[in-house]
N, C-alpha and C positions, 0 to 999 in steps of 0.2 A: 769275720768273727774270730777266726783262729789267729789272724795277723794281729788284731787288736789285743787279744789276750797275751800273745807272745811279747808285744811291745810293752805291755804293762809289767809282765814278769821281768823283762830286761831292765826296765826303769827301777823296779824294786831292788833287783840285784845290784845295779850300779850304785843306787843310793845307799844301800846297807853297807856295801864294801867301802864306799867312800868314807862313811862315818867311822868304820873300823880302822881305816888307814889313818884318819886324823887322830884317833884315840891311841894309836900304837905309840910305844916309846920312841922318842926322837922325831915324831911328826909334829912340826910347828905350825905350818900353814897349809892351805889347800894345795899350794904349788908343790909341797913335799909329798902329797898323796900319789899313789901309783895304782895301776890296775894289776891285780894279782893273778897268777895262773889259775887259782881256784875260780875267779870270776869268769875267765875265758872259758874254762871247762863247763861252768854252770850255764853260761849263755849258749854254748854249743849243744849241751844236753837238752835244754829247753827248746831250742830251735829244731833239733832233729825230732823230738817227740811230736811237735806240732806238724812238722813236714811229713813224717811217716803216717800219722793219723789221717792227714788230709789226702795222702796218696792212696791209702787203703779205702777211704770213703769214695774218692773220685773213681777209682778203678773197680770198686765193689769187690775188693779182695778180702777173703776171710783169712784169719791167721793171727798169731801173736808175734810180737817183736821184742828184741832186746837191743839196747844201745850201749856200746862201750866206747867212751871217749879216751883216747890215748893220753897218758900222763905227759905234762909239759915240764920243761926244765924249771925246777923250783926257784932258780935264780932269775927267771924272766921277770922284768919289771918294766911295764909300759906306763907312760904318763897317764894320769887320771883323765878320762875323756870328759870334755865339757858338754857333750851331748850323749844321748843314749847310744849304746853300741848297736851296730847293725850286723846281722848274720845272714849269709847266703850260701847256697850249695855251690861249691867250686867245681866239684866233679864227684861222681859221674852225673848223668842227666836224671837218673832216678835214685832215690835215697835207699839203696840196697847195697850190701857188701861193704867193701872198703870205700869210705867217702872222705872228702876233705871239705871242711867248712871254713869260709872266709869270714873272720870277725874283724870288722872295720870301725875305726873311730873317724868321724868326719868333723871333729871339733877344731879348735884353734890350732892344735898341734896334731894333725892327722897321722894315723898309723894303721897298719894292717897286720894281722897275725893269721896264719893258716893252721887250723887245728884238725888233725886226722882222727878218724873214728871208724868204728865198724858197726853196721846195722845188720842184724840177723832177723830174717822173717821166716817163721816156722809155719808150715802148712802140711796137711795130710796129702801125701802123694802116693802113686802106685809103685809098689816094689814087688819083686818076684819072691815067692816063698820057697822055691827050689831052683836048682840050675836048669836052665832051658837051653835047648839046642836050636840051631838054625832049622827053619821049616817046621818047628813045633807049632801046633795050634794052642793058643792060650786058653786054658779052662778057668773056671771060677776058683778052683783050689790052687791055682798057680800064682795068684796075685793077692795082695792085701794092701790096705792103706796104712802108712806109717808116717810119722812126723819127721820132716827134714827141713834144713835151712835152704830155702829155694834160691837164696842169693848166690849160692855156690853151684847151682845146677845150670851151668851155662848152655848145655845141650837141650834144655827144655825138660818138661815133665808132664805127667798126666794126673788129673785130680779126681777122676771117676773110674771105678773098676770096669764099667761098661765100655770105656774107651779102649780097653785092652782085650777083654774076653771075646773070643772068636776070631781074633786077629792072628796072623802068621808071623813068626819070628824071622827077622832078616839076619840076625847075628846072635851068637850065644851070649848067655848071661850067667852070673854067679848068684848064689843065694843072697837075698836082701839087697840086690842091686836095684837102683831106681830105673824104671822103664821110661824111655823117651820116645817121641814120635819117630825118631830115626831107627828104633829097634823093630818097628812093626809095619806091616802092610796088610791090606785087605786080603783075607783068605779067598782063594779061588773057589767059587761056588759052581762055576761053569768053566770048563777047559776048552781050548781050541779043538775043534773036531767033534765035540759032543753033539749028540742028537738032542734037540730041545723041542719043547712045545711052545709055539708062538701064540700068545693071546693078544688079540686086538680088541680094545674096548672103546665104546662110545656110549656114555650114559649107562643104562642098564643092559645094553646089548653087548655081547662078547662073541667073538669068533676065534676058533682054535685051528691051527694048522701046523704041520711038521716043519722043522727047520734044522739048520746046522750052524753051530757056533763057529765063526771065522776068527774069533779072538777070545782070550780068557777074560773072566770078570768076576768080581766079588759082589756081595749083596748090595743092590742099589746102583751098581755101576752100569754105564752104557757100553754095549758091545755091538759089533757087527754080526749080523745073522743073515743066512741065506734062506729064503722061503723055498722049500723043496717043491712046492706045487707050481709056483710061478717063476722060480729061479731068480727072483728079485732080491737084491741085497738091501737090508734096512738096518737102522739102528734101533736096538731094543734095550730095555732096562731089565737087569737080572732081578728076579723076584724070589728065586729059590733054586735048589738043585734041579737042573733040567728044565727050568721055567723062565721064560722071558716075556716081556709085555711091550707092546707098541700102542701108540695112541692113533685112533682113526680120525 
């Protein structure tokens, strides 16, 4: 549906500008008509709008976008195409950031023009509201959602506050800095050597026994634990401070 609408838009632009070219002073025949830079920019703008909307729908991404097509040399004059112009994304693979659109004429006198543009996609991402140091635990007051152009966030980003709250900082940040997955790690709920309670569950039945953590772990992580009664080493899931659970 989007491709059909884009082709119709392209046909209208081509036709309208062809008429303008024929009516311009000095234009005597169809052979004198040219494709103007304004037409190339219009085709590029329309193509990117449809492409970005399709990308957002396909990836189920929320956000608003802005498209800025770079100006072309006003002296550029390409022969009027006998067919509708074709536009495709030359680079990169996704329509975000700096992009290049290939506008091609496949008519009797074929030609190709590469049109540069910039696509900005703005989304709410997690930023820090105060400077944080290495090993700090992130609290609710440390983070907020702010709108940023995610096309420039090459290191990644977080879209939910819950993705950061309770995590431990791996590196320091400055105020208003965007948090990335590389900034965070799961905070240790259990440390190596801690005395823990091992809970073994099966249905409604549960058995508890003393244990010792042989590795550190965060909430929900699997760690190695020694059962102090049997001296057997098992893998258990951290369920809270000093608490682990194994399946029977």
